[in-house]
FIDRENFI-62290 format. One record per residue (C-alpha): residue in three letters; residue number from 1; x, y, z. Coordinates in nm, 4 decimals. Layout:
{rest ala, nr NUM, x X, y Y, z Z}
...
***
This chain:
{rest met, nr 1, x 1.2822, y -0.5690, z -2.4795}
{rest glu, nr 2, x 1.4277, y -0.4872, z -2.1542}
{rest thr, nr 3, x 1.0481, y -0.3805, z -1.9381}
{rest gly, nr 4, x 1.3107, y -0.1252, z -1.7395}
{rest ala, nr 5, x 1.3931, y 0.0763, z -2.0324}
{rest leu, nr 6, x 0.9904, y 0.0552, z -2.0701}
{rest asp, nr 7, x 0.8104, y 0.4151, z -2.0701}
{rest ile, nr 8, x 0.4719, y 0.3615, z -1.9047}
{rest arg, nr 9, x 0.2597, y 0.6990, z -1.9562}
{rest his, nr 10, x -0.0415, y 0.7631, z -1.7557}
{rest asp, nr 11, x -0.3610, y 0.9061, z -1.9082}
{rest ala, nr 12, x -0.5928, y 0.9508, z -1.6756}
{rest asp, nr 13, x -0.8529, y 1.0884, z -1.9126}
{rest ala, nr 14, x -0.8696, y 0.7370, z -2.0844}
{rest gly, nr 15, x -0.7970, y 0.5517, z -1.8030}
{rest arg, nr 16, x -0.5090, y 0.3868, z -1.8249}
{rest phe, nr 17, x -0.1269, y 0.3238, z -1.8249}
{rest glu, nr 18, x 0.0205, y 0.2281, z -2.2018}
{rest val, nr 19, x 0.3096, y 0.2269, z -2.3704}
{rest glu, nr 20, x 0.4180, y 0.2223, z -2.7051}
{rest leu, nr 21, x 0.5734, y -0.1242, z -2.8715}
{rest pro, nr 22, x 0.6247, y -0.1899, z -3.3069}
{rest gly, nr 23, x 0.3314, y -0.2300, z -3.4577}
{rest gly, nr 24, x 0.1242, y -0.1482, z -3.1013}
{rest arg, nr 25, x 0.0337, y -0.0609, z -2.7601}
{rest ala, nr 26, x -0.0402, y -0.2681, z -2.5135}
{rest tyr, nr 27, x -0.2162, y -0.1133, z -2.1884}
{rest leu, nr 28, x -0.3880, y -0.1630, z -1.8231}
{rest leu, nr 29, x -0.7470, y -0.0176, z -1.8990}
{rest tyr, nr 30, x -0.9038, y 0.1476, z -1.5601}
{rest arg, nr 31, x -1.1752, y 0.2500, z -1.3846}
{rest arg, nr 32, x -1.1205, y 0.5255, z -1.1420}
{rest glu, nr 33, x -1.4322, y 0.6195, z -0.8910}
{rest gly, nr 34, x -1.3306, y 0.8062, z -0.5876}
{rest asp, nr 35, x -1.0022, y 0.6727, z -0.3990}
{rest val, nr 36, x -1.1059, y 0.2994, z -0.5520}
{rest leu, nr 37, x -0.9451, y 0.1598, z -0.8664}
{rest asp, nr 38, x -1.0542, y -0.0835, z -1.0456}
{rest leu, nr 39, x -0.7954, y -0.2535, z -1.2527}
{rest leu, nr 40, x -1.0240, y -0.3928, z -1.5475}
{rest ser, nr 41, x -0.8112, y -0.5325, z -1.7917}
{rest thr, nr 42, x -0.4732, y -0.5749, z -1.9512}
{rest phe, nr 43, x -0.3687, y -0.5963, z -2.3352}
{rest val, nr 44, x 0.0074, y -0.6586, z -2.4766}
{rest pro, nr 45, x 0.0251, y -0.7458, z -2.8744}
{rest pro, nr 46, x 0.0825, y -1.1047, z -2.9047}
{rest glu, nr 47, x 0.4209, y -1.0685, z -3.0505}
{rest his, nr 48, x 0.5310, y -0.8803, z -2.7536}
{rest arg, nr 49, x 0.3720, y -1.1178, z -2.4523}
{rest his, nr 50, x 0.5537, y -1.3765, z -2.1945}
{rest arg, nr 51, x 0.8195, y -1.0480, z -2.1632}
{rest gly, nr 52, x 0.7507, y -0.8746, z -1.8456}
{rest ile, nr 53, x 0.6040, y -0.5918, z -2.0124}
{rest gly, nr 54, x 0.1709, y -0.6811, z -1.8650}
{rest glu, nr 55, x 0.4078, y -0.6806, z -1.5445}
{rest ala, nr 56, x 0.5748, y -0.3960, z -1.5752}
{rest ile, nr 57, x 0.1956, y -0.1778, z -1.6445}
{rest val, nr 58, x 0.0559, y -0.3708, z -1.3694}
{rest leu, nr 59, x 0.3396, y -0.2703, z -1.1432}
{rest ala, nr 60, x 0.2997, y 0.0946, z -1.2786}
{rest ala, nr 61, x -0.0052, y 0.0796, z -1.2410}
{rest leu, nr 62, x 0.0104, y -0.0218, z -0.8424}
{rest glu, nr 63, x 0.2962, y 0.1967, z -0.7795}
{rest his, nr 64, x 0.0293, y 0.5399, z -0.8700}
{rest ala, nr 65, x -0.2165, y 0.3838, z -0.6357}
{rest arg, nr 66, x 0.0701, y 0.3736, z -0.3900}
{rest arg, nr 67, x 0.1232, y 0.6705, z -0.4090}
{rest gln, nr 68, x -0.2047, y 0.8813, z -0.4515}
{rest gly, nr 69, x -0.3889, y 0.6987, z -0.1187}
{rest tyr, nr 70, x -0.5942, y 0.4797, z -0.3963}
{rest val, nr 71, x -0.6729, y 0.1036, z -0.3463}
{rest val, nr 72, x -0.7716, y -0.1240, z -0.6119}
{rest ile, nr 73, x -1.0038, y -0.4145, z -0.6858}
{rest pro, nr 74, x -0.8085, y -0.6662, z -0.8988}
{rest thr, nr 75, x -1.1140, y -0.7435, z -1.1385}
{rest cys, nr 76, x -0.8354, y -0.8603, z -1.4207}
{rest pro, nr 77, x -0.6977, y -1.2197, z -1.3322}
{rest phe, nr 78, x -0.3416, y -1.0929, z -1.4133}
{rest val, nr 79, x -0.3560, y -0.7937, z -1.2179}
{rest gly, nr 80, x -0.4547, y -1.0557, z -0.9331}
{rest gly, nr 81, x -0.1047, y -1.2872, z -1.0263}
{rest val, nr 82, x 0.0649, y -1.0010, z -1.0514}
{rest ile, nr 83, x -0.0477, y -0.8831, z -0.7195}
{rest glu, nr 84, x -0.0479, y -1.2801, z -0.5854}
{rest arg, nr 85, x 0.3556, y -1.2717, z -0.6831}
{rest asn, nr 86, x 0.3919, y -0.8954, z -0.5555}
{rest pro, nr 87, x 0.2500, y -1.0020, z -0.2287}
{rest glu, nr 88, x 0.3902, y -0.6274, z -0.1097}
{rest tyr, nr 89, x 0.1066, y -0.4410, z -0.2837}
{rest ala, nr 90, x -0.1577, y -0.7106, z -0.1646}
{rest glu, nr 91, x -0.2692, y -0.4096, z 0.0901}
{rest leu, nr 92, x -0.4263, y -0.2110, z -0.1793}
{rest val, nr 93, x -0.6195, y -0.5074, z -0.2509}
{rest ala, nr 94, x -0.9714, y -0.3400, z -0.1336}
{rest glu, nr 95, x -1.2197, y -0.5704, z 0.1161}
{rest gly, nr 96, x -1.4647, y -0.6631, z 0.0053}
***
């Protein structure tokens, strides 16, 4: 599956970025407090892992944070890894 073809949706009421996949849903859960997004956890169904889907969802969330002027807390270790591999997003990480 091409990650560029993913239909990543932002469900603000549920606090997640998500994509429907054959056989399940991949998502990034977050909590928003003011201008801070705490990126809590990611999930990709096992049969869809290691294809860049989780990273694409995290990057969509980071782009959303940038557009909105938010900072992020990478509580989820996977999110932290994505930021390490894409240092242009390091400026979004909340200090402290």
